[in-house]
C-alpha positions in Angstrom: 137.0 108.2 113.4 139.6 106.9 115.7 142.4 106.6 113.3 145.7 108.4 114.0 147.0 110.3 110.9 150.8 111.1 111.5 150.7 113.7 108.5 148.0 115.7 110.5 150.0 115.5 113.8 153.2 116.5 112.0 151.5 119.3 110.3 150.3 120.7 113.8 153.7 120.1 115.3 155.3 122.2 112.6 152.7 125.0 112.9 153.2 125.0 116.6 156.9 125.5 116.1 156.3 128.5 113.9 153.6 129.9 116.2 156.1 129.6 119.0 158.9 131.3 116.9 156.4 134.2 116.2 155.6 134.6 119.9 159.2 134.5 120.9 159.9 137.2 118.2 157.4 139.3 119.6 158.8 139.2 123.2 162.2 139.9 121.5 161.0 143.1 120.0 159.2 144.0 123.3 162.5 143.8 125.0 164.4 145.7 122.4 161.6 148.4 122.6 162.3 148.7 126.3 158.6 147.6 127.1 160.0 144.5 129.0 162.7 145.3 131.6 165.3 143.0 130.2 168.8 143.9 128.8 169.0 144.4 125.0 171.1 141.4 124.6 168.2 139.2 125.7 166.0 140.7 123.0 168.7 139.9 120.4 168.9 136.4 121.6 165.3 136.0 121.4 165.0 137.3 118.0 167.8 135.1 116.8 166.1 132.0 118.3 162.7 133.1 116.8 164.2 133.5 113.4 165.4 130.0 113.6 162.3 128.5 114.8 160.3 130.2 112.0 162.7 129.6 109.0 165.0 126.8 109.9 163.3 124.3 112.2 160.1 123.6 110.2 162.5 122.7 107.1 164.5 120.4 109.3 161.4 118.7 110.7 159.9 118.3 107.2 162.9 116.7 105.9 163.2 114.4 108.9 159.5 113.3 108.5 159.8 113.0 104.7 158.5 109.6 103.4 161.3 107.6 101.6 161.0 107.4 97.9 
């Protein structure tokens, strides 16, 4: 089975984007909870980027990779 399936690769790419968003959101929460020694603005920025990675970027990728009708 050496066949390359682009749908499988794209699925894992989208899931990787979501996972990195979750990790970034956790880091942002740790900053805001004063567990990590960064200014609170860094935590808010991380949370905003994480929200975009979780909710917006997967939709953009799916629309871009959609097969034409």
